[in-house]
N, CA and C atoms of all chains as a GROMACS GRO file, in nm:
protein
  570
    1MET      N    1   1.000   1.178  -0.795
    1MET     CA    2   0.997   1.033  -0.793
    1MET      C    3   0.858   0.989  -0.845
    2ASN      N    4   0.841   0.976  -0.978
    2ASN     CA    5   0.706   0.951  -1.028
    2ASN      C    6   0.688   0.802  -1.056
    3LEU      N    7   0.620   0.737  -0.965
    3LEU     CA    8   0.601   0.592  -0.981
    3LEU      C    9   0.480   0.566  -1.068
    4ARG      N   10   0.394   0.666  -1.077
    4ARG     CA   11   0.266   0.642  -1.143
    4ARG      C   12   0.288   0.595  -1.286
    5GLY      N   13   0.381   0.657  -1.355
    5GLY     CA   14   0.400   0.623  -1.497
    5GLY      C   15   0.431   0.475  -1.515
    6ILE      N   16   0.494   0.419  -1.416
    6ILE     CA   17   0.534   0.279  -1.427
    6ILE      C   18   0.411   0.191  -1.439
    7PHE      N   19   0.306   0.227  -1.370
    7PHE     CA   20   0.188   0.142  -1.372
    7PHE      C   21   0.100   0.173  -1.491
    8LYS      N   22   0.130   0.285  -1.562
    8LYS     CA   23   0.036   0.332  -1.665
    8LYS      C   24   0.019   0.227  -1.774
    9GLN      N   25   0.136   0.176  -1.821
    9GLN     CA   26   0.119   0.086  -1.937
    9GLN      C   27   0.059  -0.044  -1.884
   10ARG      N   28  -0.042  -0.094  -1.952
   10ARG     CA   29  -0.097  -0.225  -1.919
   10ARG      C   30   0.014  -0.325  -1.939
   11THR      N   31   0.018  -0.426  -1.856
   11THR     CA   32   0.123  -0.526  -1.878
   11THR      C   33   0.082  -0.615  -1.997
   12SER      N   34  -0.050  -0.623  -2.027
   12SER     CA   35  -0.084  -0.702  -2.149
   12SER      C   36  -0.204  -0.634  -2.213
   13SER      N   37  -0.224  -0.649  -2.346
   13SER     CA   38  -0.329  -0.572  -2.415
   13SER      C   39  -0.464  -0.612  -2.359
   14THR      N   40  -0.500  -0.742  -2.365
   14THR     CA   41  -0.628  -0.777  -2.300
   14THR      C   42  -0.592  -0.836  -2.164
   15VAL      N   43  -0.660  -0.790  -2.061
   15VAL     CA   44  -0.620  -0.833  -1.927
   15VAL      C   45  -0.683  -0.969  -1.898
   16ALA      N   46  -0.597  -1.075  -1.888
   16ALA     CA   47  -0.651  -1.207  -1.859
   16ALA      C   48  -0.688  -1.214  -1.712
   17ARG      N   49  -0.611  -1.149  -1.629
   17ARG     CA   50  -0.641  -1.152  -1.487
   17ARG      C   51  -0.627  -1.009  -1.436
   18GLU      N   52  -0.705  -0.978  -1.335
   18GLU     CA   53  -0.687  -0.848  -1.272
   18GLU      C   54  -0.564  -0.858  -1.182
   19ARG      N   55  -0.508  -0.742  -1.147
   19ARG     CA   56  -0.386  -0.745  -1.068
   19ARG      C   57  -0.385  -0.627  -0.972
   20LEU      N   58  -0.344  -0.652  -0.851
   20LEU     CA   59  -0.332  -0.546  -0.750
   20LEU      C   60  -0.186  -0.545  -0.703
   21GLN      N   61  -0.124  -0.427  -0.717
   21GLN     CA   62   0.016  -0.417  -0.674
   21GLN      C   63   0.028  -0.309  -0.568
   22LEU      N   64   0.103  -0.338  -0.466
   22LEU     CA   65   0.124  -0.242  -0.357
   22LEU      C   66   0.273  -0.232  -0.325
   23ILE      N   67   0.317  -0.109  -0.311
   23ILE     CA   68   0.455  -0.087  -0.266
   23ILE      C   69   0.443   0.003  -0.142
   24LEU      N   70   0.504  -0.040  -0.035
   24LEU     CA   71   0.502   0.039   0.088
   24LEU      C   72   0.648   0.063   0.129
   25ALA      N   73   0.686   0.190   0.135
   25ALA     CA   74   0.826   0.219   0.168
   25ALA      C   75   0.830   0.305   0.294
   26HIS      N   76   0.914   0.268   0.387
   26HIS     CA   77   0.928   0.344   0.511
   26HIS      C   78   1.071   0.397   0.517
   27GLU      N   79   1.080   0.531   0.499
   27GLU     CA   80   1.212   0.594   0.512
   27GLU      C   81   1.225   0.634   0.658
   28ARG      N   82   1.312   0.567   0.731
   28ARG     CA   83   1.312   0.586   0.876
   28ARG      C   84   1.436   0.659   0.923
   29ALA      N   85   1.420   0.721   1.040
   29ALA     CA   86   1.533   0.784   1.110
   29ALA      C   87   1.619   0.671   1.166
   30GLU      N   88   1.740   0.706   1.214
   30GLU     CA   89   1.831   0.602   1.264
   30GLU      C   90   1.758   0.515   1.367
   31SER      N   91   1.681   0.583   1.454
   31SER     CA   92   1.620   0.503   1.564
   31SER      C   93   1.478   0.463   1.530
   32GLY      N   94   1.438   0.481   1.402
   32GLY     CA   95   1.301   0.447   1.363
   32GLY      C   96   1.281   0.296   1.368
   33ARG      N   97   1.156   0.253   1.364
   33ARG     CA   98   1.123   0.110   1.374
   33ARG      C   99   1.152   0.040   1.241
   34PRO      N  100   1.246  -0.053   1.238
   34PRO     CA  101   1.276  -0.122   1.112
   34PRO      C  102   1.163  -0.217   1.071
   35ASP      N  103   1.075  -0.253   1.167
   35ASP     CA  104   0.977  -0.359   1.136
   35ASP      C  105   0.839  -0.302   1.100
   36LEU      N  106   0.829  -0.171   1.083
   36LEU     CA  107   0.696  -0.111   1.062
   36LEU      C  108   0.626  -0.172   0.941
   37VAL      N  109   0.698  -0.189   0.828
   37VAL     CA  110   0.631  -0.241   0.708
   37VAL      C  111   0.585  -0.385   0.729
   38ILE      N  112   0.661  -0.458   0.813
   38ILE     CA  113   0.621  -0.599   0.839
   38ILE      C  114   0.493  -0.599   0.925
   39THR      N  115   0.491  -0.508   1.023
   39THR     CA  116   0.372  -0.497   1.109
   39THR      C  117   0.249  -0.462   1.025
   40LEU      N  118   0.266  -0.373   0.930
   40LEU     CA  119   0.152  -0.328   0.848
   40LEU      C  120   0.109  -0.433   0.745
   41ARG      N  121   0.202  -0.518   0.705
   41ARG     CA  122   0.176  -0.611   0.593
   41ARG      C  123   0.048  -0.694   0.614
   42GLU      N  124   0.041  -0.766   0.724
   42GLU     CA  125  -0.073  -0.857   0.742
   42GLU      C  126  -0.206  -0.781   0.752
   43GLU      N  127  -0.201  -0.668   0.818
   43GLU     CA  128  -0.327  -0.592   0.835
   43GLU      C  129  -0.373  -0.534   0.702
   44ILE      N  130  -0.278  -0.491   0.617
   44ILE     CA  131  -0.317  -0.437   0.486
   44ILE      C  132  -0.371  -0.550   0.399
   45LEU      N  133  -0.308  -0.668   0.406
   45LEU     CA  134  -0.359  -0.783   0.328
   45LEU      C  135  -0.501  -0.819   0.374
   46ALA      N  136  -0.525  -0.808   0.505
   46ALA     CA  137  -0.659  -0.841   0.559
   46ALA      C  138  -0.762  -0.740   0.506
   47VAL      N  139  -0.723  -0.614   0.494
   47VAL     CA  140  -0.815  -0.512   0.439
   47VAL      C  141  -0.847  -0.546   0.294
   48ILE      N  142  -0.743  -0.581   0.216
   48ILE     CA  143  -0.763  -0.613   0.075
   48ILE      C  144  -0.855  -0.735   0.062
   49ALA      N  145  -0.831  -0.837   0.146
   49ALA     CA  146  -0.909  -0.962   0.138
   49ALA      C  147  -1.056  -0.939   0.174
   50LYS      N  148  -1.086  -0.829   0.240
   50LYS     CA  149  -1.228  -0.796   0.269
   50LYS      C  150  -1.301  -0.752   0.143
   51HIS      N  151  -1.225  -0.709   0.042
   51HIS     CA  152  -1.289  -0.648  -0.075
   51HIS      C  153  -1.269  -0.727  -0.206
   52VAL      N  154  -1.168  -0.812  -0.208
   52VAL     CA  155  -1.150  -0.895  -0.329
   52VAL      C  156  -1.114  -1.036  -0.285
   53ALA      N  157  -1.148  -1.132  -0.371
   53ALA     CA  158  -1.117  -1.272  -0.337
   53ALA      C  159  -0.968  -1.293  -0.360
   54VAL      N  160  -0.893  -1.312  -0.254
   54VAL     CA  161  -0.747  -1.328  -0.264
   54VAL      C  162  -0.712  -1.475  -0.244
   55GLU      N  163  -0.644  -1.531  -0.344
   55GLU     CA  164  -0.598  -1.670  -0.329
   55GLU      C  165  -0.453  -1.664  -0.279
   56ARG      N  166  -0.428  -1.725  -0.163
   56ARG     CA  167  -0.296  -1.711  -0.098
   56ARG      C  168  -0.182  -1.743  -0.194
   57ASP      N  169  -0.205  -1.844  -0.283
   57ASP     CA  170  -0.090  -1.882  -0.368
   57ASP      C  171  -0.070  -1.783  -0.483
   58LYS      N  172  -0.161  -1.684  -0.493
   58LYS     CA  173  -0.144  -1.584  -0.600
   58LYS      C  174  -0.090  -1.452  -0.542
   59VAL      N  175  -0.041  -1.459  -0.418
   59VAL     CA  176   0.011  -1.337  -0.352
   59VAL      C  177   0.163  -1.348  -0.344
   60LYS      N  178   0.232  -1.254  -0.410
   60LYS     CA  179   0.380  -1.252  -0.403
   60LYS      C  180   0.421  -1.136  -0.313
   61ILE      N  181   0.500  -1.165  -0.211
   61ILE     CA  182   0.543  -1.061  -0.115
   61ILE      C  183   0.695  -1.052  -0.118
   62THR      N  184   0.744  -0.932  -0.130
   62THR     CA  185   0.890  -0.913  -0.123
   62THR      C  186   0.918  -0.807  -0.016
   63LEU      N  187   1.028  -0.823   0.050
   63LEU     CA  188   1.067  -0.727   0.154
   63LEU      C  189   1.213  -0.692   0.134
   64ASP      N  190   1.242  -0.563   0.137
   64ASP     CA  191   1.380  -0.521   0.111
   64ASP      C  192   1.418  -0.418   0.217
   65ARG      N  193   1.528  -0.444   0.289
   65ARG     CA  194   1.570  -0.347   0.390
   65ARG      C  195   1.698  -0.280   0.343
   66GLY      N  196   1.679  -0.165   0.277
   66GLY     CA  197   1.797  -0.091   0.233
   66GLY      C  198   1.849  -0.008   0.350
   67GLU      N  199   1.942   0.078   0.321
   67GLU     CA  200   2.005   0.163   0.424
   67GLU      C  201   1.907   0.276   0.456
   68GLY      N  202   1.833   0.259   0.566
   68GLY     CA  203   1.742   0.366   0.608
   68GLY      C  204   1.606   0.357   0.542
   69VAL      N  205   1.588   0.264   0.446
   69VAL     CA  206   1.457   0.253   0.379
   69VAL      C  207   1.416   0.106   0.377
   70SER      N  208   1.300   0.075   0.436
   70SER     CA  209   1.245  -0.061   0.426
   70SER      C  210   1.132  -0.055   0.323
   71THR      N  211   1.133  -0.152   0.231
   71THR     CA  212   1.034  -0.150   0.122
   71THR      C  213   0.962  -0.285   0.115
   72LEU      N  214   0.831  -0.279   0.122
   72LEU     CA  215   0.749  -0.399   0.110
   72LEU      C  216   0.680  -0.397  -0.024
   73GLY      N  217   0.684  -0.508  -0.094
   73GLY     CA  218   0.614  -0.518  -0.224
   73GLY      C  219   0.512  -0.631  -0.215
   74VAL      N  220   0.389  -0.603  -0.259
   74VAL     CA  221   0.285  -0.708  -0.262
   74VAL      C  222   0.226  -0.708  -0.402
   75ASP      N  223   0.221  -0.825  -0.463
   75ASP     CA  224   0.170  -0.837  -0.600
   75ASP      C  225   0.064  -0.948  -0.596
   76ILE      N  226  -0.060  -0.910  -0.620
   76ILE     CA  227  -0.170  -1.006  -0.609
   76ILE      C  228  -0.238  -1.023  -0.745
   77GLU      N  229  -0.240  -1.145  -0.793
   77GLU     CA  230  -0.316  -1.175  -0.916
   77GLU      C  231  -0.458  -1.209  -0.875
   78LEU      N  232  -0.552  -1.141  -0.933
   78LEU     CA  233  -0.692  -1.165  -0.896
   78LEU      C  234  -0.761  -1.240  -1.010
   79PRO      N  235  -0.847  -1.336  -0.977
   79PRO     CA  236  -0.926  -1.400  -1.082
   79PRO      C  237  -1.004  -1.292  -1.158
   80LEU      N  238  -1.024  -1.311  -1.288
   80LEU     CA  239  -1.091  -1.211  -1.370
   80LEU      C  240  -1.224  -1.170  -1.306
   81ASN      N  241  -1.243  -1.035  -1.299
   81ASN     CA  242  -1.368  -0.978  -1.248
   81ASN      C  243  -1.399  -1.014  -1.105
   82SER      N  244  -1.296  -1.061  -1.031
   82SER     CA  245  -1.326  -1.100  -0.892
   82SER      C  246  -1.369  -0.976  -0.815
   83SER      N  247  -1.311  -0.859  -0.849
   83SER     CA  248  -1.347  -0.741  -0.769
   83SER      C  249  -1.492  -0.704  -0.796
   84ALA      N  250  -1.535  -0.714  -0.922
   84ALA     CA  251  -1.675  -0.678  -0.955
   84ALA      C  252  -1.770  -0.778  -0.890
   85LYS      N  253  -1.738  -0.908  -0.903
   85LYS     CA  254  -1.824  -1.013  -0.846
   85LYS      C  255  -1.835  -0.996  -0.694
   86PHE      N  256  -1.720  -0.970  -0.631
   86PHE     CA  257  -1.713  -0.957  -0.485
   86PHE      C  258  -1.804  -0.844  -0.439
   87ALA      N  259  -1.798  -0.731  -0.514
   87ALA     CA  260  -1.881  -0.614  -0.477
   87ALA      C  261  -2.028  -0.649  -0.492
   88ALA      N  262  -2.063  -0.721  -0.598
   88ALA     CA  263  -2.205  -0.758  -0.622
   88ALA      C  264  -2.255  -0.847  -0.509
   89GLU      N  265  -2.173  -0.945  -0.470
   89GLU     CA  266  -2.215  -1.035  -0.361
   89GLU      C  267  -2.236  -0.956  -0.232
   90LYS      N  268  -2.145  -0.862  -0.206
   90LYS     CA  269  -2.155  -0.783  -0.081
   90LYS      C  270  -2.286  -0.705  -0.082
   91GLU      N  271  -2.319  -0.650  -0.199
   91GLU     CA  272  -2.442  -0.570  -0.205
   91GLU      C  273  -2.564  -0.660  -0.180
   92LYS      N  274  -2.559  -0.782  -0.237
   92LYS     CA  275  -2.671  -0.876  -0.217
   92LYS      C  276  -2.689  -0.901  -0.067
   93LYS      N  277  -2.577  -0.928   0.001
   93LYS     CA  278  -2.583  -0.959   0.146
   93LYS      C  279  -2.637  -0.838   0.222
   94ALA      N  280  -2.597  -0.719   0.182
   94ALA     CA  281  -2.637  -0.598   0.255
   94ALA      C  282  -2.786  -0.568   0.231
   95ALA      N  283  -2.838  -0.611   0.120
   95ALA     CA  284  -2.980  -0.578   0.083
   95ALA      C  285  -3.077  -0.655   0.173
   96MET      N  286   0.963  -0.439  -1.403
   96MET     CA  287   0.911  -0.318  -1.337
   96MET      C  288   0.967  -0.318  -1.193
   97ASN      N  289   1.088  -0.259  -1.175
   97ASN     CA  290   1.145  -0.267  -1.040
   97ASN      C  291   1.128  -0.134  -0.970
   98LEU      N  292   1.031  -0.130  -0.881
   98LEU     CA  293   1.003  -0.003  -0.811
   98LEU      C  294   1.097   0.014  -0.694
   99ARG      N  295   1.149  -0.101  -0.646
   99ARG     CA  296   1.226  -0.096  -0.522
   99ARG      C  297   1.341   0.003  -0.534
  100GLY      N  298   1.410   0.000  -0.646
  100GLY     CA  299   1.530   0.084  -0.661
  100GLY      C  300   1.496   0.230  -0.638
  101ILE      N  301   1.377   0.266  -0.674
  101ILE     CA  302   1.338   0.407  -0.663
  101ILE      C  303   1.344   0.452  -0.519
  102PHE      N  304   1.304   0.361  -0.428
  102PHE     CA  305   1.298   0.401  -0.288
  102PHE      C  306   1.434   0.388  -0.221
  103LYS      N  307   1.529   0.322  -0.291
  103LYS     CA  308   1.657   0.287  -0.225
  103LYS      C  309   1.728   0.413  -0.178
  104GLN      N  310   1.741   0.511  -0.274
  104GLN     CA  311   1.822   0.625  -0.231
  104GLN      C  312   1.742   0.705  -0.128
  105ARG      N  313   1.807   0.739  -0.022
  105ARG     CA  314   1.743   0.828   0.076
  105ARG      C  315   1.712   0.958   0.005
  106THR      N  316   1.603   1.019   0.042
  106THR     CA  317   1.575   1.149  -0.022
  106THR      C  318   1.666   1.256   0.040
  107SER      N  319   1.714   1.234   0.166
  107SER     CA  320   1.808   1.335   0.219
  107SER      C  321   1.908   1.258   0.306
  108SER      N  322   2.031   1.312   0.320
  108SER     CA  323   2.136   1.235   0.389
  108SER      C  324   2.093   1.210   0.532
  109THR      N  325   2.066   1.315   0.608
  109THR     CA  326   2.018   1.284   0.744
  109THR      C  327   1.866   1.303   0.740
  110VAL      N  328   1.795   1.206   0.794
  110VAL     CA  329   1.649   1.209   0.780
  110VAL      C  330   1.591   1.301   0.888
  111ALA      N  331   1.535   1.417   0.844
  111ALA     CA  332   1.477   1.510   0.943
  111ALA      C  333   1.343   1.454   0.987
  112ARG      N  334   1.272   1.392   0.896
  112ARG     CA  335   1.143   1.334   0.932
  112ARG      C  336   1.137   1.196   0.872
  113GLU      N  337   1.063   1.108   0.939
  113GLU     CA  338   1.042   0.977   0.879
  113GLU      C  339   0.935   0.993   0.771
  114ARG      N  340   0.929   0.895   0.682
  114ARG     CA  341   0.834   0.909   0.572
  114ARG      C  342   0.781   0.770   0.534
  115LEU      N  343   0.651   0.766   0.510
  115LEU     CA  344   0.589   0.640   0.467
  115LEU      C  345   0.523   0.667   0.332
  116GLN      N  346   0.562   0.586   0.233
  116GLN     CA  347   0.503   0.606   0.099
  116GLN      C  348   0.435   0.477   0.056
  117LEU      N  349   0.317   0.492   0.000
  117LEU     CA  350   0.242   0.375  -0.047
  117LEU      C  351   0.191   0.401  -0.188
  118ILE      N  352   0.210   0.302  -0.272
  118ILE     CA  353   0.153   0.309  -0.408
  118ILE      C  354   0.065   0.184  -0.421
  119LEU      N  355  -0.058   0.203  -0.458
  119LEU     CA  356  -0.148   0.090  -0.479
  119LEU      C  357  -0.202   0.100  -0.621
  120ALA      N  358  -0.175  -0.002  -0.701
  120ALA     CA  359  -0.219   0.003  -0.842
  120ALA      C  360  -0.311  -0.115  -0.869
  121HIS      N  361  -0.424  -0.089  -0.931
  121HIS     CA  362  -0.518  -0.195  -0.965
  121HIS      C  363  -0.531  -0.200  -1.117
  122GLU      N  364  -0.475  -0.308  -1.172
  122GLU     CA  365  -0.488  -0.329  -1.316
  122GLU      C  366  -0.615  -0.411  -1.337
  123ARG      N  367  -0.717  -0.350  -1.394
  123ARG     CA  368  -0.848  -0.417  -1.393
  123ARG      C  369  -0.889  -0.461  -1.533
  124ALA      N  370  -0.977  -0.560  -1.533
  124ALA     CA  371  -1.039  -0.604  -1.658
  124ALA      C  372  -1.141  -0.497  -1.698
  125GLU      N  373  -1.193  -0.508  -1.821
  125GLU     CA  374  -1.287  -0.406  -1.869
  125GLU      C  375  -1.400  -0.386  -1.767
  126SER      N  376  -1.449  -0.499  -1.714
  126SER     CA  377  -1.568  -0.486  -1.625
  126SER      C  378  -1.525  -0.482  -1.479
  127GLY      N  379  -1.396  -0.465  -1.456
  127GLY     CA  380  -1.350  -0.464  -1.316
  127GLY      C  381  -1.396  -0.338  -1.245
  128ARG      N  382  -1.386  -0.337  -1.114
  128ARG     CA  383  -1.433  -0.224  -1.032
  128ARG      C  384  -1.334  -0.107  -1.041
  129PRO      N  385  -1.376   0.006  -1.096
  129PRO     CA  386  -1.282   0.119  -1.106
  129PRO      C  387  -1.255   0.182  -0.970
  130ASP      N  388  -1.342   0.153  -0.870
  130ASP     CA  389  -1.330   0.227  -0.744
  130ASP      C  390  -1.258   0.148  -0.634
  131LEU      N  391  -1.200   0.033  -0.671
  131LEU     CA  392  -1.141  -0.053  -0.566
  131LEU      C  393  -1.036   0.022  -0.485
  132VAL      N  394  -0.948   0.100  -0.552
  132VAL     CA  395  -0.840   0.165  -0.476
  132VAL      C  396  -0.897   0.273  -0.383
  133ILE      N  397  -1.010   0.331  -0.425
  133ILE     CA  398  -1.072   0.433  -0.338
  133ILE      C  399  -1.133   0.366  -0.215
  134THR      N  400  -1.196   0.252  -0.240
  134THR     CA  401  -1.254   0.175  -0.128
  134THR      C  402  -1.146   0.136  -0.028
  135LEU      N  403  -1.031   0.096  -0.079
  135LEU     CA  404  -0.923   0.049   0.009
  135LEU      C  405  -0.852   0.163   0.080
  136ARG      N  406  -0.854   0.282   0.021
  136ARG     CA  407  -0.774   0.394   0.072
  136ARG      C  408  -0.799   0.422   0.222
  137GLU      N  409  -0.923   0.444   0.258
  137GLU     CA  410  -0.948   0.485   0.398
  137GLU      C  411  -0.914   0.372   0.496
  138GLU      N  412  -0.941   0.250   0.455
  138GLU     CA  413  -0.915   0.138   0.548
  138GLU      C  414  -0.764   0.117   0.565
  139ILE      N  415  -0.687   0.138   0.457
  139ILE     CA  416  -0.541   0.124   0.470
  139ILE      C  417  -0.484   0.238   0.556
  140LEU      N  418  -0.538   0.358   0.536
  140LEU     CA  419  -0.493   0.472   0.620
  140LEU      C  420  -0.524   0.444   0.767
  141ALA      N  421  -0.640   0.383   0.792
  141ALA     CA  422  -0.678   0.352   0.931
  141ALA      C  423  -0.581   0.249   0.991
  142VAL      N  424  -0.538   0.153   0.910
  142VAL     CA  425  -0.440   0.053   0.960
  142VAL      C  426  -0.310   0.123   0.994
  143ILE      N  427  -0.265   0.212   0.905
  143ILE     CA  428  -0.138   0.284   0.929
  143ILE      C  429  -0.149   0.368   1.057
  144ALA      N  430  -0.263   0.436   1.073
  144ALA     CA  431  -0.282   0.526   1.189
  144ALA      C  432  -0.285   0.449   1.321
  145LYS      N  433  -0.307   0.318   1.313
  145LYS     CA  434  -0.303   0.236   1.437
  145LYS      C  435  -0.159   0.216   1.484
  146HIS      N  436  -0.063   0.237   1.394
  146HIS     CA  437   0.076   0.202   1.427
  146HIS      C  438   0.170   0.323   1.429
  147VAL      N  439   0.130   0.431   1.364
  147VAL     CA  440   0.215   0.551   1.372
  147VAL      C  441   0.125   0.673   1.387
  148ALA      N  442   0.182   0.778   1.449
  148ALA     CA  443   0.103   0.900   1.469
  148ALA      C  444   0.094   0.972   1.335
  149VAL      N  445  -0.024   0.975   1.276
  149VAL     CA  446  -0.042   1.038   1.144
  149VAL      C  447  -0.112   1.173   1.164
  150GLU      N  448  -0.047   1.278   1.115
  150GLU     CA  449  -0.111   1.410   1.120
  150GLU      C  450  -0.177   1.433   0.983
  151ARG      N  451  -0.309   1.454   0.984
  151ARG     CA  452  -0.386   1.461   0.858
  151ARG      C  453  -0.324   1.558   0.759
  152ASP      N  454  -0.269   1.670   0.811
  152ASP     CA  455  -0.218   1.768   0.713
  152ASP      C  456  -0.083   1.726   0.657
  153LYS      N  457  -0.028   1.615   0.707
  153LYS     CA  458   0.100   1.567   0.652
  153LYS      C  459   0.077   1.446   0.559
  154VAL      N  460  -0.050   1.426   0.522
  154VAL     CA  461  -0.082   1.312   0.435
  154VAL      C  462  -0.116   1.363   0.296
  155LYS      N  463  -0.037   1.325   0.194
  155LYS     CA  464  -0.066   1.365   0.056
  155LYS      C  465  -0.122   1.243  -0.017
  156ILE      N  466  -0.240   1.259  -0.077
  156ILE     CA  467  -0.304   1.147  -0.148
  156ILE      C  468  -0.323   1.186  -0.294
  157THR      N  469  -0.282   1.100  -0.382
  157THR     CA  470  -0.305   1.125  -0.525
  157THR      C  471  -0.378   1.004  -0.582
  158LEU      N  472  -0.464   1.029  -0.678
  158LEU     CA  473  -0.536   0.919  -0.743
  158LEU      C  474  -0.530   0.940  -0.892
  159ASP      N  475  -0.499   0.834  -0.962
  159ASP     CA  476  -0.483   0.848  -1.108
  159ASP      C  477  -0.556   0.732  -1.174
  160ARG      N  478  -0.650   0.765  -1.265
  160ARG     CA  479  -0.721   0.656  -1.334
  160ARG      C  480  -0.677   0.653  -1.479
  161GLY      N  481  -0.579   0.568  -1.506
  161GLY     CA  482  -0.532   0.553  -1.645
  161GLY      C  483  -0.622   0.454  -1.715
  162GLU      N  484  -0.582   0.419  -1.835
  162GLU     CA  485  -0.662   0.327  -1.919
  162GLU      C  486  -0.644   0.185  -1.862
  163GLY      N  487  -0.740   0.142  -1.784
  163GLY     CA  488  -0.733   0.004  -1.732
  163GLY      C  489  -0.653  -0.009  -1.604
  164VAL      N  490  -0.588   0.104  -1.558
  164VAL     CA  491  -0.508   0.095  -1.435
  164VAL      C  492  -0.544   0.213  -1.344
  165SER      N  493  -0.588   0.186  -1.223
  165SER     CA  494  -0.613   0.292  -1.124
  165SER      C  495  -0.497   0.288  -1.026
  166THR      N  496  -0.440   0.405  -0.998
  166THR     CA  497  -0.323   0.410  -0.910
  166THR      C  498  -0.347   0.509  -0.797
  167LEU      N  499  -0.331   0.462  -0.675
  167LEU     CA  500  -0.345   0.546  -0.556
  167LEU      C  501  -0.206   0.570  -0.499
  168GLY      N  502  -0.176   0.694  -0.468
  168GLY     CA  503  -0.047   0.726  -0.406
  168GLY      C  504  -0.073   0.790  -0.271
  169VAL      N  505  -0.004   0.744  -0.167
  169VAL     CA  506  -0.016   0.804  -0.033
  169VAL      C  507   0.125   0.834   0.016
  170ASP      N  508   0.146   0.960   0.057
  170ASP     CA  509   0.279   1.001   0.102
  170ASP      C  510   0.260   1.065   0.240
  171ILE      N  511   0.313   1.002   0.342
  171ILE     CA  512   0.290   1.049   0.480
  171ILE      C  513   0.424   1.090   0.542
  172GLU      N  514   0.432   1.215   0.584
  172GLU     CA  515   0.550   1.260   0.660
  172GLU      C  516   0.523   1.231   0.807
  173LEU      N  517   0.611   1.163   0.870
  173LEU     CA  518   0.592   1.127   1.011
  173LEU      C  519   0.687   1.211   1.096
  174PRO      N  520   0.641   1.258   1.211
  174PRO     CA  521   0.732   1.327   1.304
  174PRO      C  522   0.848   1.233   1.335
  175LEU      N  523   0.967   1.290   1.355
  175LEU     CA  524   1.086   1.207   1.377
  175LEU      C  525   1.060   1.106   1.490
  176ASN      N  526   1.096   0.980   1.463
  176ASN     CA  527   1.088   0.873   1.562
  176ASN      C  528   0.946   0.848   1.610
  177SER      N  529   0.846   0.895   1.533
  177SER     CA  530   0.708   0.873   1.582
  177SER      C  531   0.680   0.723   1.584
  178SER      N  532   0.738   0.650   1.486
  178SER     CA  533   0.706   0.506   1.484
  178SER      C  534   0.766   0.438   1.607
  179ALA      N  535   0.887   0.477   1.643
  179ALA     CA  536   0.950   0.412   1.760
  179ALA      C  537   0.874   0.451   1.887
  180LYS      N  538   0.842   0.582   1.902
  180LYS     CA  539   0.770   0.628   2.023
  180LYS      C  540   0.635   0.557   2.033
  181PHE      N  541   0.567   0.547   1.917
  181PHE     CA  542   0.431   0.489   1.914
  181PHE      C  543   0.436   0.344   1.964
  182ALA      N  544   0.540   0.272   1.917
  182ALA     CA  545   0.554   0.130   1.955
  182ALA      C  546   0.580   0.121   2.105
  183ALA      N  547   0.664   0.210   2.157
  183ALA     CA  548   0.697   0.206   2.300
  183ALA      C  549   0.573   0.231   2.384
  184GLU      N  550   0.493   0.331   2.342
  184GLU     CA  551   0.369   0.359   2.419
  184GLU      C  552   0.275   0.240   2.418
  185LYS      N  553   0.267   0.174   2.301
  185LYS     CA  554   0.175   0.060   2.288
  185LYS      C  555   0.219  -0.050   2.384
  186GLU      N  556   0.352  -0.072   2.388
  186GLU     CA  557   0.401  -0.178   2.478
  186GLU      C  558   0.369  -0.143   2.623
  187LYS      N  559   0.385  -0.014   2.657
  187LYS     CA  560   0.356   0.028   2.797
  187LYS      C  561   0.210  -0.006   2.829
  188LYS      N  562   0.120   0.030   2.736
  188LYS     CA  563  -0.025   0.006   2.760
  188LYS      C  564  -0.051  -0.144   2.773
  189ALA      N  565   0.017  -0.222   2.691
  189ALA     CA  566  -0.010  -0.367   2.689
  189ALA      C  567   0.044  -0.432   2.817
  190ALA      N  568   0.144  -0.372   2.876
  190ALA     CA  569   0.210  -0.433   2.994
  190ALA      C  570   0.118  -0.428   3.117
   0.00000   0.00000   0.00000
């Protein structure tokens, strides 16, 4: 199941905006927790927001509960170079 | 780019172990931070470990730095029903 190749091709030749995509899939046993991906969603978004400037209206979240597999998709459009700028500001504060 | 379908089919008819898979892809601008997915990796693993029993030797991590796209893959085999048991214990402690 090679997902990596899917991300390989740039979606556009020059990147107008940076983009962060996350797929979280939980293949569960019959009695496994169906809500695990939902529980993890907010905490993972909070981790991401610590490192890049996330604009709430640029975050697309999808949730799919298949038979035995729950899949969470998060697609975040980042302002250009927000990750680099964010890191620079953090370093300034730490200095 | 529909990744969801990939996770739809169960990898085995009866699930002997639960499984959590995460793909994090950062499509970056030329000057974007190449290390963002590495920075996020440990903190996301820590979030997951708060909710399910993660055995370090059952965690497979792959990192791929393509042209303009960094992709982190995390594949965690969970002991059967660990997520359900973990949630039950947490509720007991909270009560």
